[in-house]
DRENTORKOL-3810 file (N, C-alpha, C; in nm, 4 decimals):
REM DRENTORKOL-3810
@n.u->1.3086; n.v->1.0782; n.w->-1.5683; ca.u->1.2018; ca.v->0.9812; ca.w->-1.5510; c.u->1.2047; c.v->0.9311; c.w->-1.4072
@n.u->1.0873; n.v->0.8964; n.w->-1.3558; ca.u->1.0720; ca.v->0.8442; ca.w->-1.2200; c.u->1.0023; c.v->0.7089; c.w->-1.2234
@n.u->1.0379; n.v->0.6249; n.w->-1.1284; ca.u->0.9634; ca.v->0.5024; ca.w->-1.1020; c.u->0.9002; c.v->0.5213; c.w->-0.9659
@n.u->0.7678; n.v->0.5195; n.w->-0.9618; ca.u->0.6938; ca.v->0.5364; ca.w->-0.8371; c.u->0.6532; c.v->0.4001; c.w->-0.7844
@n.u->0.6822; n.v->0.3767; n.w->-0.6572; ca.u->0.6323; ca.v->0.2604; ca.w->-0.5860; c.u->0.5211; c.v->0.3120; c.w->-0.4963
@n.u->0.3982; n.v->0.2710; n.w->-0.5244; ca.u->0.2811; ca.v->0.3204; ca.w->-0.4521; c.u->0.2219; c.v->0.2034; c.w->-0.3746
@n.u->0.2312; n.v->0.2089; n.w->-0.2426; ca.u->0.1816; ca.v->0.1010; ca.w->-0.1570; c.u->0.0460; c.v->0.1435; c.w->-0.1032
@n.u->-0.0576; n.v->0.0658; n.w->-0.1377; ca.u->-0.1945; ca.v->0.1010; ca.w->-0.0998; c.u->-0.2672; c.v->-0.0218; c.w->-0.0452
@n.u->-0.3798; n.v->0.0040; n.w->0.0169; ca.u->-0.4646; ca.v->-0.1026; ca.w->0.0680; c.u->-0.5260; c.v->-0.1801; c.w->-0.0482
@n.u->-0.5414; n.v->-0.3095; n.w->-0.0273; ca.u->-0.6037; ca.v->-0.3955; ca.w->-0.1288; c.u->-0.7426; c.v->-0.3438; c.w->-0.1680
@n.u->-0.8133; n.v->-0.2832; n.w->-0.0723; ca.u->-0.9484; ca.v->-0.2336; ca.w->-0.0980; c.u->-0.9503; c.v->-0.1168; c.w->-0.1960
@n.u->-0.8403; n.v->-0.0436; n.w->-0.2091; ca.u->-0.8369; ca.v->0.0751; ca.w->-0.2943; c.u->-0.7802; c.v->0.0498; c.w->-0.4335
@n.u->-0.7239; n.v->-0.0668; n.w->-0.4570; ca.u->-0.6458; ca.v->-0.0885; ca.w->-0.5789; c.u->-0.7268; c.v->-0.0732; c.w->-0.7075
@n.u->-0.8477; n.v->-0.1258; n.w->-0.7134; ca.u->-0.9252; ca.v->-0.1171; ca.w->-0.8369; c.u->-0.9562; c.v->0.0272; c.w->-0.8743
@n.u->-0.9926; n.v->0.1083; n.w->-0.7759; ca.u->-1.0223; ca.v->0.2490; ca.w->-0.8016; c.u->-0.8979; c.v->0.3250; c.w->-0.8452
@n.u->-0.7854; n.v->0.2962; n.w->-0.7814; ca.u->-0.6611; ca.v->0.3665; ca.w->-0.8158; c.u->-0.6191; c.v->0.3314; c.w->-0.9580
@n.u->-0.6193; n.v->0.2040; n.w->-0.9912; ca.u->-0.5798; ca.v->0.1640; ca.w->-1.1263; c.u->-0.6742; c.v->0.2227; c.w->-1.2303
@n.u->-0.8037; n.v->0.2228; n.w->-1.2007; ca.u->-0.9003; ca.v->0.2819; ca.w->-1.2926; c.u->-0.8726; c.v->0.4314; c.w->-1.3115
@n.u->-0.8477; n.v->0.5018; n.w->-1.2018; ca.u->-0.8173; ca.v->0.6445; ca.w->-1.2094; c.u->-0.6898; c.v->0.6722; c.w->-1.2865
@n.u->-0.5886; n.v->0.5892; n.w->-1.2659; ca.u->-0.4634; ca.v->0.6049; ca.w->-1.3402; c.u->-0.4839; c.v->0.5798; c.w->-1.4887
@n.u->-0.5565; n.v->0.4718; n.w->-1.5222; ca.u->-0.5810; ca.v->0.4385; ca.w->-1.6627; c.u->-0.6590; c.v->0.5464; c.w->-1.7350
@n.u->-0.7562; n.v->0.6090; n.w->-1.6670; ca.u->-0.8345; ca.v->0.7169; ca.w->-1.7284; c.u->-0.7471; c.v->0.8341; c.w->-1.7694
@n.u->-0.6360; n.v->0.8544; n.w->-1.6961; ca.u->-0.5452; ca.v->0.9650; ca.w->-1.7261; c.u->-0.4259; c.v->0.9207; c.w->-1.8118
@n.u->-0.4294; n.v->0.7954; n.w->-1.8593; ca.u->-0.3262; ca.v->0.7469; ca.w->-1.9498; c.u->-0.2039; c.v->0.6856; c.w->-1.8845
@n.u->-0.2105; n.v->0.6605; n.w->-1.7552; ca.u->-0.0986; ca.v->0.5976; ca.w->-1.6851; c.u->-0.1203; c.v->0.4475; c.w->-1.6765
@n.u->-0.0119; n.v->0.3744; n.w->-1.6804; ca.u->-0.0165; ca.v->0.2290; ca.w->-1.6650; c.u->0.0575; c.v->0.1912; c.w->-1.5378
@n.u->0.0155; n.v->0.0819; n.w->-1.4775; ca.u->0.0774; ca.v->0.0394; ca.w->-1.3524; c.u->0.0946; c.v->-0.1116; c.w->-1.3520
@n.u->0.2008; n.v->-0.1559; n.w->-1.2880; ca.u->0.2222; ca.v->-0.2980; ca.w->-1.2633; c.u->0.1872; c.v->-0.3237; c.w->-1.1175
@n.u->0.1001; n.v->-0.4207; n.w->-1.0956; ca.u->0.0491; ca.v->-0.4504; ca.w->-0.9612; c.u->0.1241; c.v->-0.5694; c.w->-0.9017
@n.u->0.1709; n.v->-0.5519; n.w->-0.7768; ca.u->0.2404; ca.v->-0.6579; ca.w->-0.7049; c.u->0.1718; c.v->-0.6774; c.w->-0.5701
@n.u->0.1347; n.v->-0.8003; n.w->-0.5382; ca.u->0.0743; ca.v->-0.8284; ca.w->-0.4074; c.u->0.1811; c.v->-0.8142; c.w->-0.3000
@n.u->0.1440; n.v->-0.7545; n.w->-0.1888; ca.u->0.2368; ca.v->-0.7384; ca.w->-0.0765; c.u->0.1571; c.v->-0.7429; c.w->0.0529
@n.u->0.2261; n.v->-0.7449; n.w->0.1649; ca.u->0.1560; ca.v->-0.7414; ca.w->0.2923; c.u->0.2316; c.v->-0.6514; c.w->0.3881
@n.u->0.1558; n.v->-0.5872; n.w->0.4760; ca.u->0.2155; ca.v->-0.4955; ca.w->0.5725; c.u->0.2797; c.v->-0.5703; c.w->0.6871
@n.u->0.3824; n.v->-0.5116; n.w->0.7431; ca.u->0.4528; ca.v->-0.5754; ca.w->0.8525; c.u->0.3858; c.v->-0.5547; c.w->0.9868
@n.u->0.3106; n.v->-0.4448; n.w->1.0032; ca.u->0.2525; ca.v->-0.4136; ca.w->1.1328; c.u->0.1255; c.v->-0.4934; c.w->1.1580
@n.u->0.0262; n.v->-0.4800; n.w->1.0711; ca.u->-0.1004; ca.v->-0.5513; ca.w->1.0905; c.u->-0.1090; c.v->-0.6783; c.w->1.0071
@n.u->-0.0083; n.v->-0.7057; n.w->0.9269; ca.u->-0.0055; ca.v->-0.8235; ca.w->0.8398; c.u->-0.1242; c.v->-0.8260; c.w->0.7442
@n.u->-0.1704; n.v->-0.7086; n.w->0.7026; ca.u->-0.2827; ca.v->-0.6987; ca.w->0.6102; c.u->-0.2322; c.v->-0.7011; c.w->0.4668
@n.u->-0.3178; n.v->-0.7461; n.w->0.3763; ca.u->-0.2810; ca.v->-0.7511; ca.w->0.2360; c.u->-0.2828; c.v->-0.6101; c.w->0.1777
@n.u->-0.1737; n.v->-0.5761; n.w->0.1139; ca.u->-0.1586; ca.v->-0.4501; ca.w->0.0444; c.u->-0.1294; c.v->-0.4795; c.w->-0.1009
@n.u->-0.1203; n.v->-0.3753; n.w->-0.1781; ca.u->-0.0776; ca.v->-0.3858; ca.w->-0.3163; c.u->0.0288; c.v->-0.2801; c.w->-0.3373
@n.u->0.1348; n.v->-0.3175; n.w->-0.4056; ca.u->0.2373; ca.v->-0.2217; ca.w->-0.4452; c.u->0.2248; c.v->-0.2025; c.w->-0.5953
@n.u->0.2046; n.v->-0.0789; n.w->-0.6360; ca.u->0.1986; ca.v->-0.0451; ca.w->-0.7776; c.u->0.3327; c.v->0.0130; c.w->-0.8195
@n.u->0.3826; n.v->-0.0293; n.w->-0.9336; ca.u->0.5015; ca.v->0.0309; ca.w->-0.9940; c.u->0.4544; c.v->0.1106; c.w->-1.1151
@n.u->0.4866; n.v->0.2399; n.w->-1.1147; ca.u->0.4378; ca.v->0.3286; ca.w->-1.2200; c.u->0.5559; c.v->0.4104; c.w->-1.2715
@n.u->0.5867; n.v->0.3973; n.w->-1.3992; ca.u->0.6917; ca.v->0.4773; ca.w->-1.4610; c.u->0.6304; c.v->0.6023; c.w->-1.5218
@n.u->0.6861; n.v->0.7189; n.w->-1.4868; ca.u->0.6330; ca.v->0.8460; ca.w->-1.5379; c.u->0.7475; c.v->0.9424; c.w->-1.5690
@n.u->0.7185; n.v->1.0381; n.w->-1.6547; ca.u->0.8116; ca.v->1.1486; ca.w->-1.6753; c.u->0.8091; c.v->1.2351; c.w->-1.5501
@n.u->0.9172; n.v->1.3076; n.w->-1.5260; ca.u->0.9272; ca.v->1.3897; ca.w->-1.4052; c.u->0.8083; c.v->1.4829; c.w->-1.3873
@n.u->0.7634; n.v->1.5434; n.w->-1.4973; ca.u->0.6538; ca.v->1.6406; ca.w->-1.4873; c.u->0.5163; c.v->1.5758; c.w->-1.4695
@n.u->0.5076; n.v->1.4430; n.w->-1.4761; ca.u->0.3806; ca.v->1.3717; ca.w->-1.4566; c.u->0.3646; c.v->1.3174; c.w->-1.3148
@n.u->0.4701; n.v->1.3223; n.w->-1.2354; ca.u->0.4687; ca.v->1.2613; ca.w->-1.1025; c.u->0.3574; c.v->1.3193; c.w->-1.0152
@n.u->0.3412; n.v->1.4497; n.w->-1.0135; ca.u->0.2384; ca.v->1.5111; ca.w->-0.9283; c.u->0.0975; c.v->1.4717; c.w->-0.9707
@n.u->0.0752; n.v->1.4485; n.w->-1.1001; ca.u->-0.0573; ca.v->1.4051; ca.w->-1.1466; c.u->-0.0912; c.v->1.2678; c.w->-1.0896
@n.u->0.0067; n.v->1.1768; n.w->-1.0877; ca.u->-0.0155; ca.v->1.0440; ca.w->-1.0311; c.u->-0.0417; c.v->1.0543; c.w->-0.8811
@n.u->0.0382; n.v->1.1348; n.w->-0.8123; ca.u->0.0203; ca.v->1.1520; ca.w->-0.6683; c.u->-0.1177; c.v->1.2081; c.w->-0.6379
@n.u->-0.1660; n.v->1.3038; n.w->-0.7174; ca.u->-0.2992; ca.v->1.3604; ca.w->-0.6963; c.u->-0.4093; c.v->1.2562; c.w->-0.7133
@n.u->-0.3942; n.v->1.1667; n.w->-0.8110; ca.u->-0.4926; ca.v->1.0598; ca.w->-0.8309; c.u->-0.4970; c.v->0.9700; c.w->-0.7078
@n.u->-0.3799; n.v->0.9310; n.w->-0.6593; ca.u->-0.3730; ca.v->0.8432; ca.w->-0.5421; c.u->-0.4317; c.v->0.9134; c.w->-0.4195
@n.u->-0.3958; n.v->1.0403; n.w->-0.3994; ca.u->-0.4482; ca.v->1.1159; ca.w->-0.2849; c.u->-0.6003; c.v->1.1280; c.w->-0.2901
@n.u->-0.6562; n.v->1.1396; n.w->-0.4088; ca.u->-0.8007; ca.v->1.1545; ca.w->-0.4223; c.u->-0.8787; c.v->1.0281; c.w->-0.3903
@n.u->-0.8117; n.v->0.9145; n.w->-0.3916; ca.u->-0.8797; ca.v->0.7861; ca.w->-0.3700; c.u->-0.8436; c.v->0.7220; c.w->-0.2363
@n.u->-0.7181; n.v->0.7248; n.w->-0.1997; ca.u->-0.6698; ca.v->0.6535; ca.w->-0.0808; c.u->-0.6761; c.v->0.7435; c.w->0.0415
@n.u->-0.7598; n.v->0.7059; n.w->0.1359; ca.u->-0.7739; ca.v->0.7817; ca.w->0.2596; c.u->-0.7547; c.v->0.6875; c.w->0.3774
@n.u->-0.6998; n.v->0.7412; n.w->0.4849; ca.u->-0.6911; ca.v->0.6612; ca.w->0.6063; c.u->-0.8305; c.v->0.6435; c.w->0.6645
@n.u->-0.8551; n.v->0.5278; n.w->0.7200; ca.u->-0.9835; ca.v->0.4994; ca.w->0.7845; c.u->-0.9557; c.v->0.4161; c.w->0.9080
@n.u->-1.0521; n.v->0.4146; n.w->0.9966; ca.u->-1.0340; ca.v->0.3392; ca.w->1.1201; c.u->-1.0999; c.v->0.2028; c.w->1.1078
@n.u->-1.0375; n.v->0.1057; n.w->1.1686; ca.u->-1.0931; ca.v->-0.0287; ca.w->1.1732; c.u->-1.0681; c.v->-0.0851; c.w->1.3127
@n.u->-1.1452; n.v->-0.1827; n.w->1.3498; ca.u->-1.1287; ca.v->-0.2458; ca.w->1.4803; c.u->-1.0540; c.v->-0.3762; c.w->1.4603
@n.u->-0.9456; n.v->-0.3925; n.w->1.5331; ca.u->-0.8636; ca.v->-0.5139; ca.w->1.5267; c.u->-0.8713; c.v->-0.5843; c.w->1.6612
@n.u->-0.8843; n.v->-0.7149; n.w->1.6581; ca.u->-0.8815; ca.v->-0.7937; ca.w->1.7806; c.u->-0.7466; c.v->-0.8624; c.w->1.7859
@n.u->-0.6742; n.v->-0.8396; n.w->1.8935; ca.u->-0.5426; ca.v->-0.9017; ca.w->1.9088; c.u->-0.5574; c.v->-1.0482; c.w->1.9440
@n.u->-0.4919; n.v->-1.1308; n.w->1.8683; ca.u->-0.4926; ca.v->-1.2746; ca.w->1.8938; c.u->-0.3740; c.v->-1.3082; c.w->1.9832
@n.u->-0.3838; n.v->-1.4151; n.w->2.0593; ca.u->-0.2727; ca.v->-1.4511; ca.w->2.1478; c.u->-0.1469; c.v->-1.4865; c.w->2.0696
@n.u->-0.0339; n.v->-1.4501; n.w->2.1250; ca.u->0.0957; ca.v->-1.4877; ca.w->2.0696; c.u->0.1573; c.v->-1.5863; c.w->2.1684
@n.u->0.1772; n.v->-1.7079; n.w->2.1259; ca.u->0.2319; ca.v->-1.8092; ca.w->2.2142; c.u->0.3831; c.v->-1.8148; c.w->2.1993
@n.u->0.4494; n.v->-1.8312; n.w->2.3102; ca.u->0.5950; ca.v->-1.8348; ca.w->2.3112; c.u->0.6438; c.v->-1.9746; c.w->2.2746
@n.u->0.7616; n.v->-1.9834; n.w->2.2116; ca.u->0.8153; ca.v->-2.1149; ca.w->2.1755; c.u->0.8668; c.v->-2.1906; c.w->2.2986
@n.u->0.9098; n.v->-2.3104; n.w->2.2769; ca.u->0.9708; ca.v->-2.3962; ca.w->2.3792; c.u->0.8732; c.v->-2.4356; c.w->2.4897
@n.u->0.7457; n.v->-2.4430; n.w->2.4591; ca.u->0.6496; ca.v->-2.4949; ca.w->2.5541; c.u->0.6141; c.v->-2.4050; c.w->2.6704
@n.u->0.6515; n.v->-2.2797; n.w->2.6663; ca.u->0.6139; ca.v->-2.1897; ca.w->2.7749; c.u->0.4626; c.v->-2.1758; c.w->2.7770
@n.u->0.4046; n.v->-2.1651; n.w->2.8913; ca.u->0.2599; ca.v->-2.1610; ca.w->2.9046; c.u->0.2040; c.v->-2.0193; c.w->2.9098
@n.u->0.2779; n.v->-1.9234; n.w->2.8607; ca.u->0.2314; ca.v->-1.7857; ca.w->2.8645; c.u->0.1838; c.v->-1.7432; c.w->2.7261
@n.u->0.0881; n.v->-1.6572; n.w->2.7254; ca.u->0.0439; ca.v->-1.5968; ca.w->2.5999; c.u->0.0393; c.v->-1.4460; c.w->2.6207
@n.u->0.0732; n.v->-1.3720; n.w->2.5170; ca.u->0.0731; ca.v->-1.2266; ca.w->2.5256; c.u->-0.0321; c.v->-1.1727; c.w->2.4289
@n.u->-0.1373; n.v->-1.1135; n.w->2.4825; ca.u->-0.2380; ca.v->-1.0526; ca.w->2.3980; c.u->-0.3257; c.v->-0.9614; c.w->2.4805
@n.u->-0.3937; n.v->-0.8752; n.w->2.4109; ca.u->-0.4919; ca.v->-0.7887; ca.w->2.4741; c.u->-0.6282; c.v->-0.8435; c.w->2.4356
@n.u->-0.7117; n.v->-0.8725; n.w->2.5310; ca.u->-0.8430; ca.v->-0.9270; ca.w->2.5012; c.u->-0.9412; c.v->-0.8225; c.w->2.4512
@n.u->-0.8999; n.v->-0.6974; n.w->2.4473; ca.u->-0.9890; ca.v->-0.5897; ca.w->2.4051; c.u->-0.9606; c.v->-0.5499; c.w->2.2609
@n.u->-1.0646; n.v->-0.5260; n.w->2.1836; ca.u->-1.0432; ca.v->-0.4777; ca.w->2.0472; c.u->-0.9787; c.v->-0.3390; c.w->2.0504
@n.u->-0.8966; n.v->-0.3119; n.w->1.9521; ca.u->-0.8314; ca.v->-0.1829; ca.w->1.9399; c.u->-0.8705; c.v->-0.1191; c.w->1.8085
@n.u->-0.8894; n.v->0.0124; n.w->1.8106; ca.u->-0.9159; ca.v->0.0865; ca.w->1.6881; c.u->-0.7831; c.v->0.1330; c.w->1.6318
@n.u->-0.7565; n.v->0.0978; n.w->1.5059; ca.u->-0.6318; ca.v->0.1371; ca.w->1.4409; c.u->-0.6636; c.v->0.2028; c.w->1.3068
@n.u->-0.5728; n.v->0.2873; n.w->1.2613; ca.u->-0.5904; ca.v->0.3523; ca.w->1.1322; c.u->-0.5284; c.v->0.2653; c.w->1.0244
@n.u->-0.6019; n.v->0.2446; n.w->0.9155; ca.u->-0.5526; ca.v->0.1685; ca.w->0.8012; c.u->-0.5792; c.v->0.2506; c.w->0.6754
@n.u->-0.5244; n.v->0.2062; n.w->0.5665; ca.u->-0.5475; ca.v->0.2751; ca.w->0.4406; c.u->-0.4441; c.v->0.3825; c.w->0.4165
@n.u->-0.4808; n.v->0.4763; n.w->0.3313; ca.u->-0.3849; ca.v->0.5780; ca.w->0.2918; c.u->-0.2909; c.v->0.5198; c.w->0.1871
@n.u->-0.1785; n.v->0.5835; n.w->0.1685; ca.u->-0.0816; ca.v->0.5376; ca.w->0.0698; c.u->0.0581; c.v->0.5794; c.w->0.1118
@n.u->0.1541; n.v->0.5010; n.w->0.0697; ca.u->0.2955; ca.v->0.5342; ca.w->0.0836; c.u->0.3510; c.v->0.5384; c.w->-0.0580
@n.u->0.4194; n.v->0.6460; n.w->-0.0929; ca.u->0.4725; ca.v->0.6615; ca.w->-0.2283; c.u->0.6234; c.v->0.6865; c.w->-0.2213
@n.u->0.6980; n.v->0.6045; n.w->-0.2930; ca.u->0.8415; ca.v->0.6234; ca.w->-0.3090; c.u->0.8675; c.v->0.6605; c.w->-0.4541
@n.u->0.9487; n.v->0.7624; n.w->-0.4781; ca.u->0.9871; ca.v->0.8026; ca.w->-0.6130; c.u->1.1362; c.v->0.7793; c.w->-0.6297
@n.u->1.1715; n.v->0.7042; n.w->-0.7335; ca.u->1.3108; ca.v->0.6695; ca.w->-0.7596; c.u->1.3481; c.v->0.7203; c.w->-0.8991
@n.u->1.4635; n.v->0.7858; n.w->-0.9105; ca.u->1.5110; ca.v->0.8297; ca.w->-1.0411; c.u->1.5458; c.v->0.7088; c.w->-1.1268
@n.u->1.5108; n.v->0.7156; n.w->-1.2554; ca.u->1.5394; ca.v->0.6092; ca.w->-1.3495; c.u->1.6486; c.v->0.6587; c.w->-1.4446
@n.u->1.7586; n.v->0.5868; n.w->-1.4514; ca.u->1.8681; ca.v->0.6300; ca.w->-1.5381; c.u->1.8544; c.v->0.5744; c.w->-1.6801
@n.u->1.7808; n.v->0.4658; n.w->-1.6956; ca.u->1.7658; ca.v->0.4053; ca.w->-1.8290; c.u->1.6307; c.v->0.3343; c.w->-1.8355
@n.u->1.5675; n.v->0.3429; n.w->-1.9508; ca.u->1.4382; ca.v->0.2775; ca.w->-1.9723; c.u->1.4297; c.v->0.2324; c.w->-2.1159
@n.u->1.3827; n.v->0.1108; n.w->-2.1390; ca.u->1.3578; ca.v->0.0598; ca.w->-2.2732; c.u->1.2289; c.v->-0.0183; c.w->-2.2730
@n.u->1.1515; n.v->-0.0020; n.w->-2.3770; ca.u->1.0323; ca.v->-0.0860; ca.w->-2.3958; c.u->1.0591; c.v->-0.1700; c.w->-2.5181
@n.u->1.0653; n.v->-0.3013; n.w->-2.4990; ca.u->1.1018; ca.v->-0.3910; ca.w->-2.6078; c.u->0.9811; c.v->-0.4695; c.w->-2.6546
END
């Protein structure tokens, strides 16, 4: 058995859960945020048999795609009253979306 941790964009979560449910998979949704852009993500925990793992991955791949977005860097002010700020006044195009999937072996499982 595997426990999949699927980290996806908040914008994709409803479609992914719907796609998983249509194929008989259940997921536990946990709110999370990314460290790089500080954007809201969702982490799904999905328990599956070993032979079902690729089916879940295919569902996620079919829905979650990387896309470009424009981010404006806000100033970062230094502590201790320094009068400097570090930022780029120009918008930057960055890639967001897609998915990160971790698969962990499960040694014991019980549904009570």
